[in-house]
C-alpha positions, 0 to 999 in steps of 0.5 A: 759897199763902198771902201768908206762904209766898209770904213764906218762896219769896222769901226763899230762896236757891238749895238752900233754895227747892229743899229747900223743895220736897222734891225729893229723889225726883223724878227717878224720875218723869222720862223719858228727854228729860223735861222738868221746869219750875220758875218762881223769883224773881229774889231767888232766885238762878237761877244757884245753882239750875240749878247745885245742880240739875246738882250733884245731880241731873244735870240740865241748866237753862236759863232758857225765859221771864223777864217782870216781874210788878209789882215780882218779876222771875219766871224759867221755868228748863227742865231735863230728864232727859238720861240714866237713873241 
């Protein structure tokens, strides 16, 4: 990923980061009980990402790992497909 892309991603908040990733159709590829992991920066508004993943895709999520990498705080979010629609 280029430095410019990294800079752009770090400026996005919650829904903007999800839109930038183009997640609209991904859920159809997720099996029942399938897992989806997302790496996000603290600046991306983790709670907003979790809320929108629930509202838009009905995917419950949790922070499964949090680490400091230099000056960035990274979060690994885990979402699980609990129902097929």
